[in-house]
N, C-alpha and C positions, 0 to 999 in steps of 0.2 A: 187532628190532635186532641190528646185525651187532656182533662184538667190538670194533671201531676206534673206533665211534662210542661204546660203553661206558667206552674209555680215554680220549676227549677230551673229555667231557662229567662234568656233576656227578651225581652220583646224588641224584635225588629222590623222595622219597615222600611222596606226599599221600594222607590220606585222603578220597576223593571223596566220602562221605558226609559231611551237614551234622552237626554233634554233637548236634542235638536228634532228628534220625531215624536215630541211633544206638543198637541195642539194650542196654538194662543187664544186663550179665553179670557175673559174679563177678569174672572177668579183669580186666573195665574197670575195676572198682572198686580191685580190689588194686593196679591201676598207677596208685597216688596220686603225691605230690609226689615220690617219690623213683622211680618206674617208669621203664619203658623208652620209654614213648611215651604222647602225649597226643593226644586228639579235636585235631583241625585242625594239629597240629604239622608246620611245614616243615624238613626237614632239606638243608643244603646243603654241599657238600664240595667245595672249590676244588681244583682240579687243579693238580698240581707245577709243571707247566712254566709255568703263567701266570704263578705266585709268582716264577718263575726270570728270567721275561722282563722285570716289574716291576723286579727288582733290577739286572739288567744295562744297564736305561736311563738310571741314574744318570752327569751329566755329570760329566767331569773336563778340567779347564785344559790349555792348556800349559805347561810347564815356566818354570822362568827361562833357560835355556840355551836353550830351544827359540823363546822370544818376542826373545832377544837377537840371533838367527841370523835370524830374521824380518825384524828391525828394521834390520839391516842388511844387508840385501840390495840391490842398487841399483835396484830398483823403487821401493821404500820411503823411499830418498833422495832420490831424484829427483822423488817425490811431493810431501817434505816440502818442499825447496828451492822447489818451484813453489809452494805454498801461501803459504810465505813472502813470494817475490817477489808474489804478488797481493796480499799484504796491506799492504805497505809502496806498492805501484803505488797502491792504492785509498786509502789513508792519504793519500798526496802529491796526489791527485785531488780528495779533499775538501777540502783545503787550499787548492790552488789556485782551486777553487771559491767557496771563501768568502771569498778575497783579490779574484777578479774582482766578487764581488757587494760587497763594500765598497767598491772603485773607482767600479764603474757608478752606485751608490746614489745618491739626490740627497743634496749635502751641506747639513746641518743648518745653519740661518743663527745667526751668532752673537749671541745674545740681548744687548741694548744694558743698559749700567749703570742702574739704578733707584733712584732715592732713594724715602721713604715717601712724599713727597708725589705722586709718579707714581703710586700704585696706590690711590687711592681720591679720594673727595670732601673737600674742608673744609668746616667748617659754623661759621659766624659769629654770635657772640653778642656784641653792642654794648653790649646795655642788661640788665644782670642783672636790674634789678628787671622789667622787662616779659617776660623769658625766664620768668623763676619764677614771675610772677602775684602775685595780690594777698596782702599781708603777709609779702613776703619778698623776698628780692635782695640776698645777699650770697653771698661765696666758699663758705661751708660748705652753703649750702644748693644751688649748683652742684655741687658735690661729688657731692650725693645724687643728681643728675641725670644723672650719668654712665653708669649701667647703660641710660638710655634711648638715648644718643649709640652706644652700643654696636651697640643693635639696627638703626639706620641704617648700620652699617659704615663710617662715615666715619674717614678716617685723622688729621685734626686739628680741633682746634679753635682759631680764632681771637677771642681774648678781649680785651673791653674797647675802648677805653683805661678802665684802673682806677687810675691814678696819682694823687697829690696834684696839682690845678691849680683854684687860683682863678681865676677868668672873668678872662682878660685881662691875668693879673700875672704878668710872665716870670720874676722874682725869687724868687715863691712857688712857681713851678711845680716839683715835684720829681718826676721821671720813674723815680728808684729807690725811691720810698715809695708803698705802698698807701694809696689813700684812705680814712680810718677808716669812712666809709660802707660799705664795700664789705667789710670786715673787715681782718684785720691781716696781717704779713708769714707769720707760721706760719699761718694760715689757707690763702694762698696755696700754701705749700711744701706740706701736706697736699694741697691739690689738685693740684699738680705730680705728686706720688708715687701718688697715686691712678690718676689719669689713664694715667701710663705702666704701671701694671702692667693696664690694661685695653687696650693699645696705642693708646692715642690720644695724640698727641704736641700741643703747647701753645704757639701762637705769640701772642705777647703784642703788643698795638698800642699803639704809643709814639707816636701823633700829640698833638702837646706840648699845645696850647691846645684840645682837645676839648669846653669849655665856652666858649669864648669864639668872638668874632663872626669873627677871622681863626685859622685853625688853627696856623699858623705865626708869629702874630703880626705886629707888622709889618716891612716889610722891612729896616731898619735895625736889626732883632735877629737877622737870619738867623744870623750866625756865632756869635753866643750860643747861639742856640737848637740851632744844628748841634752845637755842643759838649757839650751836654748831652744830646743823642742819642748822640753816641759815648760817651759816659762810661757812658750806661744800658745800652747794647750789653753792652759789657763786664763791667759788673754782672750783668746778669741772664743771660748767658751762663754764667758762674761758676756760677749759681744752678740751671743745670740747664733752661732755657726753650729750645726747640726751634725758635723762630723768631720774628720779628718783624714787624709789619705797620704801615706809614704811610700816611696816606690824604693826599687834598685836594692832590696835588703840584702842581696848576695855580696853586697858591697861593704856592709856594716856589720862590724866584729858584736860576738853577742847579741846578734837581733833579735833571738827568741826573748831574753831576759829584759830588754827594752820593751819590745812591745808589749809584754805581761805590763809592765809600770804605766806604760802611755793608757793602754786599755783600762788599768784601775783609777787612772784619772779622769777620762771621759765617763766611765760607769759611774765614778763617785757622785761627780756633779749631776749627771740624771741615768736613768738606762736608757733612755731614750737617743741617746748621743753614740755615733758609730766610727769606728776604727775599720782602715780598709788599709790593708799591705800590698806590696807588688814586689814580684821576683819576676827575672827572665826564667828561672831556673824551670823544667818541666820534670824534674828528678821527685818521683813521689815522698821518699824518705825525708829531701829537704823540705818539703813541702810540709810534712806531718810534724815537722820538729818545730815549725813555725806557729804550726795550730795548737801544739800539746800544752803551752803554756798560757792560753788565752781562752775566753769561753763563747763570745761574739765577732770576735774577729773574722773581716770579710778577707780571702786573700785572692788576689788574680795573680795567672803564672801564665806561663807557654804549655801547661799541661796536657790539653785538648790537641795543640797543634802539632804534636807527635802521632796523630792517629793515622797517617799514611789515607786519609779520607776513605778507609774501608768500612763498611759496614760491621764488619767481625772487629776489627781494631779499636772501630769506635764504641761499640758496646763492651769491651773488655775494660777500656780506660774509664768509661762512665761506672761500671758497676764495681770495678776496683776501689775506686774512688770512694764512693757512696759507702763499701763495706768499711773502707780505711777510717773514714770519718766519721763513722755510728750516727750519733746525734747532734754533732756541728752541723750549725746551719752553712751551706754550701754557697759558694757564689761560679758563675760560669763564666768563662771568657775565653779567647784563643792568645792572649798577651796581656800584660798589666798597662798596655799603652795604645799597643798601635789598633791600626785599623783592619777590620775583619777581613776585607779584600785583600790584604798583604799575605794572608795567611791559606786562604780558601779559594779554591777555581771558581771562576764567575757563576759555570753552571751549578754551582752547589751551594751560592748564597741563600737561595729559599730554604732548601735545606736544613742548613745551619740555623737559620733562624726560628724555623719551626722547632729543631733541637733545642736550643738556648731557652726559649720561652716555656717547653714543657716539662724539662728537667725540675727535679725538687731542688729549690734554691734559687738564688738572684741571679737573673741574668744582668749582665757588666755591656755596655756596648761605648764605640766612640762616635764622636760626631763624624757624621757620613755614613756609618753601617747602614742607617734605613734605607739610602738611596743605591748603595753599593759603590761608594766614593772607592775610587782605587789612591795609591800612594802615587804623585808626579801623575795625578789625571790630565791636568794641561803641561803643554810644554813648556819648559823654562821653569816649573813649580817644585818646591823641594818636597823630595819623597818623603820627608818624616811628617812633616804636616801640610798634606794638600790643603789648596783652598775649596772651603764650601762650596757645591755649586747650586745657589738659590734659584737663579733663572738666566736668561744669556746674557744679562750684564755682569754674568761672574767670569764670563770668558774675557781673554784678553783683548783687546782692540783688532789685534791683526787674525784673531779666530771667528770665525761665524760659524752657527748651528747648519749640520751638515757639510763643514768641511774638515777634511780629516779624522781625526778621532773622537772628536767632540761632537752633540745631538743634544737637541732640547731635552730628550726624553733622559737624560742623565743627571736632570735638575731636579729640584723641589718641587718648581713649578709645575716642570712638567709630567712628573709622577705622581702630581696630587690630582690632576685632570685625570688619569688613569686607573681604574678600579682595580685593573689586573696588574698594577706595577709593585714594585719590590716594597716601596714606602707603604703603598696600601695594604699590604699584607704585615708591616710589621705593625701599623697601627691596629689591624683588626687583632692580632695575636696579643699583643700589649693590651688592649679592652679585655679580650676573653680570660687573660689569667688575671686581670684583677677582680673578676664577677664571679670565677668559678673555683669552689673551695677543693675540689678536687685536682687543679692545676695551683693553686693557690696552696695548698699545704699536704694533699693527699698523699697515700702510699704509692711506692714505685715499685714494679714487677715487671722486668723484664721476659720477653719471649721467646722460645726458640723459632727461628723463623726463616731458615737457610741461608745459604750464602750471600753474602752482598748486601742484607737486609737488618735494620737493627727496628726490634718493635718492643714496644712497652705498653703496659696500662697504667695510668693513673687514676685512683679510687679513693674518697674519703666517705666513711660511716653509708649514709643512707642517700647523697645526693649522686648526679649522675655520672657516670664512668665515661673515661678519654681514652680512645685508641691511638696509638703513635705509631705508623709504621714507615720507614724510610729506606728507601732504595738508592744506597749510594752506586750502584754499578751503572755502565754503559748499555745494558740489552734491559729490554722486557721482562720482567720477572713474576712469574706466579709463585704466590706466597702463602706456605703452609705454614698455617699458627699453629703452636701446642702449646696448650694453656694449661698442663700438667702442674706448673708450680702457683698457679692462680689460688688464692683462699676461695672459700664455696661462695662468699661474698660480692665477689668480682668475677666470676665464671663468665666467658663470651658468652654470647648468643648467637643466634643462627645469622641476623641480621644487624649491620649499626646504620647510621646516620652518617652521611659525609658533610663535616662542616667545611673543610679547606681543601685543597690539593694544591701543590706547589707548582703544578702544570695547568695549562689551561685546556678547557675541553669538556672538565666532569663538573655536573651542576650541583651546586649546594644543594643538601635537602635529599638527594638521593640516597635509596637504601642498597646497602652493598651487600651482598652475601661474602662472609667471611672466610668460610671454607673455597671460596673461589677468588679471591683476590688476585689481582693482577695489576700492576704497578709499569708504567713508562720508566726509561731510563732518568736516573736523578732525582724520581718523584718521590714525593712526601706527602701523608694521607694523614688527616686529624679526623677521626671518627667518634662518635658519641653512641652512647646505649644506655638505657636507664639502668636503675638499681631494681635488683630481683630479689626478694625476700625469700 
């Protein structure tokens, strides 16, 4: 090894013999812990120039004076100005882009002013005794049933009449006094406050002579009766009632002028108060004469009851009514007070529930419509006001479920436990109508769909659209939807998602091809599809 190599490298001394192979000598033993050498010892000596090199590698930054000198050089000044200019140009470009997007984006349609009766169904309880069942029938008992009404998602309770009315006695009839058989004024006030806490409005029926032969007494008493009604309106408005109903207007002379005056009283007190009128008439011209003099009146009638329960005639009646009433908010029912099942065949009840909940306007139902309650559902019960079937205890003692014409699945309890029951469909439809703007206040367009079928689209602005297809016929029906009358914003897609079928077997959420729809007899479909720009 040369002399230069010895300078550049460490001197390494290794004992090449393994410790166990070294001879045991006195010198090795003497070299104990304090000795100079040990078996297997490695000695490393770092060169002085390598240590010096490491020390010299330490980084030293520019001084303050040097940094200022570099930052002030022409090159860095131009660079900073260029970056600043690019920043502001980019910011202005993003601002201009945002303005263009806002300007070119579709304008949201202005929402209409909605009152509480526009937002859901109304529920009529004309007979407290029949609604509450056996051994009950007062205002305190009705208060206990408010929780049930909340499950139906109804917005208003049309109650009564419950005022004092000796039969055909004008002088003894007091529209401001609760009949003692129903409870006291305090009971009514408690009911009113409890209903408000549950967001249920109370509409009081003030039909004067509800126990007599003529609901409005004799024609020569009309002025006296009208004065009583006007006095009662002011009294109950001050008490917190949300609206009023009067029925049998075909028996009231000059009914349209009185309605205009009574609506003016309610609206002057608050625009959030409602007046409902009822008539047994199904004649469109008579109905329009009652609506012409009012603005926000809801009118229930027998207009839809003359449809013959065919798709073609139902479509004709609905479109004729919507066109004739123009911008007047509609209400939909098949009578002013009767049960749905009294007019509609049992196999079409689900179809009519779907129809009433999806037409533009307020659906109005009577107690029991949600379970398909029929007039004289129980033997020996009155046909006009059948007993509400809450559970098996509603049946007379002589009848038990499974015997004769009564069964547990006719009751509220039985249907609540069945997700496919008429009650479950009612609750689901009521909930959907309250949530979806297109169903709540959307535009209506009927579709050409072939014999026996009534189909229409509900749509609002950029919200989801809904397609309703109703087969009133007794046969399977392939449906050919023709949407030539639809605006471009509501055009039908190739497929739509199924939300509800009134017949079992179809799975919710299934995507159906609209050009190959096939409906079962008496089946109604509710389908949903998205807005397409």
